[in-house]
C-alpha positions in Angstrom: 0.0 0.1 0.0 1.5 3.3 -1.2 4.7 1.6 -2.4 4.1 2.9 -5.9 3.8 6.5 -4.8 6.9 6.1 -2.7 9.0 4.5 -5.4 8.0 7.2 -8.0 8.1 10.4 -6.1 10.8 11.5 -3.5 8.0 13.7 -2.2 5.8 10.8 -1.3 8.8 8.7 0.1 9.5 11.7 2.4 6.1 11.4 4.0 6.6 7.8 4.9 10.0 8.6 6.4 8.4 11.4 8.5 5.8 8.9 9.8 8.7 6.3 10.6 10.4 8.9 12.5 7.3 9.8 14.5 6.1 6.1 15.2 9.4 4.1 15.1 8.5 0.5 15.5 5.7 1.0 18.0 3.3 -0.9 15.6 5.7 -3.9 15.7 7.6 -2.6 12.5 8.0 0.8 10.9 4.8 2.0 9.2 6.5 2.0 5.7 7.4 -1.7 6.1 4.0 -2.6 7.1 2.3 -0.6 4.3 4.9 -2.0 1.6 5.4 -5.5 2.9 2.7 -6.5 5.2 1.7 -9.0 6.7 -1.8 -8.2 5.6 -3.2 -9.5 8.9 -1.2 -7.0 11.0 -1.8 -4.0 8.5 -5.5 -4.7 8.6 -6.0 -4.3 12.4 -7.6 -1.0 13.3 -4.6 0.3 15.3 -2.3 -0.2 12.3 -4.8 0.5 9.5 -5.7 3.9 10.6 -2.1 5.5 10.6 -1.3 3.6 7.4 -4.3 4.9 5.4 -3.7 8.4 6.7 0.1 8.3 5.8 -0.6 6.6 2.3 -3.4 9.4 1.5 -1.1 12.3 2.4 2.0 10.6 0.6 -0.3 10.3 -2.6 -1.3 14.1 -2.1 2.3 15.0 -2.1 3.0 13.0 -5.2 -0.1 14.5 -7.0 1.1 18.0 -6.1 4.6 17.2 -7.4 3.1 16.0 -10.8 1.1 19.2 -11.0 3.8 21.5 -9.9 1.8 22.8 -6.8 2.8 23.3 -3.3 0.8 20.9 -1.1 0.3 23.7 1.5 -1.1 26.1 -1.0 -2.4 24.0 -3.9 -5.8 25.4 -5.2 -8.6 23.2 -3.8 -12.1 24.2 -3.3 -13.2 21.8 -0.6 -12.0 18.5 1.1 -13.7 15.6 2.5 -13.0 12.1 3.9 -15.0 9.1 5.1 -14.4 8.5 8.7 -10.7 8.4 9.2 -10.3 10.3 6.0 -11.7 13.4 7.7 -8.4 13.8 9.3 -6.7 13.7 5.9 -9.1 16.2 4.7 -8.4 18.6 7.6 -4.6 18.2 7.2 -4.7 18.9 3.5 -6.9 22.0 4.1 -4.4 23.4 6.7 -6.5 22.5 9.8 -3.7 20.3 11.4 0.0 19.5 11.0 1.1 16.2 9.5 2.6 15.0 12.8 -0.5 16.1 14.8 -2.8 14.2 12.3 -0.6 11.1 12.5 -0.6 11.3 16.4 -4.4 11.6 16.4 -5.2 8.9 14.0 -2.8 6.5 15.8 -4.4 7.1 19.3 -7.9 7.0 17.6 -7.0 3.6 15.9 -5.6 2.1 19.1 -8.7 3.4 21.2 -11.1 1.9 18.7 -9.3 -1.3 18.6 -9.4 -1.5 22.5 -13.2 -0.6 22.6 -13.9 -3.3 20.0 -12.0 -5.9 22.0 -13.8 -4.9 25.2 -17.3 -5.7 23.8 -17.8 -8.3 21.1 -19.5 -6.3 18.4 -19.7 -5.8 14.6 -21.2 -4.1 11.7 -23.7 -5.1 8.9 -24.1 -3.6 5.6 -27.8 -3.3 4.3 -28.3 -3.2 0.5 -31.4 -1.5 -0.5 -31.9 0.4 2.7 -32.4 4.1 3.3 -32.2 5.9 6.7 -35.8 5.2 7.7 -35.7 1.5 6.8 -32.3 1.0 8.5 -33.6 2.8 11.7 -36.8 0.7 11.7 -34.8 -2.5 11.4 -32.6 -1.5 14.3 -35.7 -0.8 16.4 -37.2 -4.2 15.5 -34.0 -6.0 16.5 -33.8 -4.3 19.9 -37.5 -5.0 20.5 -36.7 -8.7 20.1 -33.8 -8.2 22.7 -35.9 -6.4 25.4 -34.8 -9.0 28.0 -31.1 -8.8 27.3 -28.5 -6.8 29.1 -28.1 -3.1 28.2 -24.6 -3.6 26.6 -26.0 -6.2 24.2 -29.0 -4.0 23.2 -26.9 -1.9 20.9 -27.7 -1.4 17.2 -27.7 1.8 15.3 -27.1 3.2 11.8 -23.5 3.8 11.5 -22.7 4.8 7.8 -24.9 6.5 5.2 -22.6 5.6 2.4 -24.8 6.1 -0.6 -28.5 5.8 -1.7 -29.3 2.1 -1.0 -26.3 1.3 1.1 -26.5 1.8 4.9 -24.3 0.2 7.4 -25.5 -0.6 10.9 -23.3 -1.1 13.9 -23.9 -3.0 17.3 -23.2 -6.0 19.7 -22.6 -9.3 18.1 -26.1 -10.7 19.2 -27.9 -7.6 17.6 -25.9 -8.0 14.3 -26.8 -11.7 14.2 -30.5 -10.9 14.7 -30.3 -8.1 12.2 -29.2 -10.4 9.4 -32.3 -12.5 10.1 -34.7 -9.5 10.4 -33.3 -7.9 7.2 -34.5 -10.9 5.0 -38.0 -10.4 6.6 -38.1 -6.8 5.5 -36.7 -7.3 1.9 -33.2 -5.9 2.5 -30.1 -7.7 1.9 -27.6 -8.0 4.7 -23.8 -8.6 4.6 -21.7 -8.9 7.7 -18.6 -6.7 7.5 -15.1 -7.9 8.4 -14.4 -5.2 11.0 -13.0 -5.3 14.5 -16.1 -3.8 16.2 -19.1 -1.6 16.2 -17.6 1.6 14.9 -19.7 4.9 14.9 -21.9 3.5 17.7 -22.4 4.1 21.4 -20.0 1.2 22.0 -17.1 3.6 20.9 -17.8 6.0 23.8 -14.4 4.9 25.7 -12.6 5.7 22.5 -14.2 9.0 22.3 -13.0 10.0 25.5 -9.5 9.0 24.9 -9.6 11.0 21.5 -10.9 14.0 23.5 -7.9 13.9 25.7 -5.6 13.6 22.7 -7.3 16.5 20.9 -6.7 18.7 23.9 -2.9 18.4 23.1 -2.8 19.4 19.6 -3.5 22.6 17.8 -6.3 22.8 15.2 -6.3 25.7 12.9 -9.2 27.2 10.8 -9.0 25.3 7.4 -8.3 27.3 4.2 -11.2 25.8 2.3 -14.4 24.0 3.2 -13.8 20.6 5.1 -16.9 18.3 5.2 -18.0 17.0 8.7 -19.1 13.4 8.7 -21.4 14.1 11.7 -23.4 16.9 10.2 -23.2 16.2 6.3 -22.3 20.0 6.0 -18.9 21.8 6.2 -17.1 22.3 9.5 -17.2 25.7 10.9 -13.9 27.8 11.3 -13.8 27.5 15.0 -11.1 24.9 16.1 -13.0 24.0 19.3 -16.1 23.1 17.0 -14.0 21.1 14.7 -12.6 19.1 17.7 -16.1 18.4 19.0 -17.3 17.2 15.6 -14.3 14.7 15.5 -15.1 13.3 19.0 -18.8 13.0 18.1 -17.9 11.2 14.9 -16.8 8.0 16.8 -20.3 7.6 18.4 -22.5 9.0 15.5 -23.3 7.9 11.9 -21.1 9.0 9.1 -23.3 10.9 6.7 -21.1 10.5 3.5 -23.9 10.5 1.0 -25.0 13.9 2.4 -21.4 15.2 2.4 -21.1 14.3 -1.3 -24.5 15.7 -2.2 -23.4 19.0 -0.6 -20.2 19.0 -2.5 -21.9 18.3 -5.9 -24.6 21.0 -5.4 -22.4 23.8 -3.8 -18.8 23.3 -4.9 -18.8 21.3 -8.2 -15.6 21.1 -10.0 -13.6 17.9 -10.7 -13.4 15.6 -7.6 -10.3 13.4 -7.1 -9.6 10.5 -4.6 -6.3 10.0 -2.9 -4.8 6.6 -2.3 -5.4 3.9 -1.2 -8.0 2.3 -3.4 -11.0 3.5 -5.4 -13.9 3.1 -2.9 -15.0 6.7 -2.9 -15.3 6.8 -6.7 -17.5 3.6 -6.5 -19.8 5.3 -3.9 -20.0 8.5 -5.9 -21.4 6.3 -8.8 -24.3 5.4 -6.5 -24.8 9.0 -5.2 -24.6 10.8 -8.5 -23.7 9.0 -11.7 -23.1 12.2 -13.5 -20.1 13.1 -11.3 -16.9 11.4 -12.5 -14.2 10.9 -9.7 -10.5 10.4 -10.7 -8.8 8.1 -8.3 -4.9 8.4 -7.6 -4.3 5.0 -6.0 -1.2 4.7 -8.0 0.9 7.5 -9.9 -0.4 5.9 -13.2 
């Protein structure tokens, strides 16, 4: 992951070197070694994946700017957005936080989310064909069936509004198991996701408190362009304190990615592009608005 960018552009390689200098081998190996060589089982764990994705995205941004002849700090962008973890990349690119502070935050965030997931057996289920109302109703039906269960098991909420017809719900393992059964009864298709736990749900409250403490140690600046908030589906304000609160709330509230993209398409326009790794956001945009073409920079090619 990110190896093609690091090999092609010294500007991208420098970002991985800066990350290695900050993290050392705290993840069991240097971050660049994990990204380039794996093993995938370690890289895919939440505590490693979050800093890895952040660094790879920023490295590709520096590579894209090198190709275009732009300074990454002042490149002409109209708006920035990122899904969940990607919101930190968006804020960094828009001047809202330094690279080192962003890396520090996502590393703490990843470890805190991993710990919260291990503390309570939980998971996430993708609902194909669902909207916010039908996903909420499904969660309520499941919880009604669990009225005699302990409170820490009676957790199931919408977690990601990714695109029309694609909603992810998040909760305890028993609730997720029941959701897969109930979904079929309501005409929805349910698919269990391979994730560590119930992200963007109340079960992430301990992680949110650890993130709050970490945010208290870093400086957030007013971004130089609009940066979308996952929590509200609209741009962040300019006040650093408000940005910090939205980042904390993001861990226990649903990600409104579909609304973020709809806002950008309506109020910003222009040509959107997606940083590495992968092409997931381009695929979601095809479901949100087929008329908007996203260019993905997973590799320099």
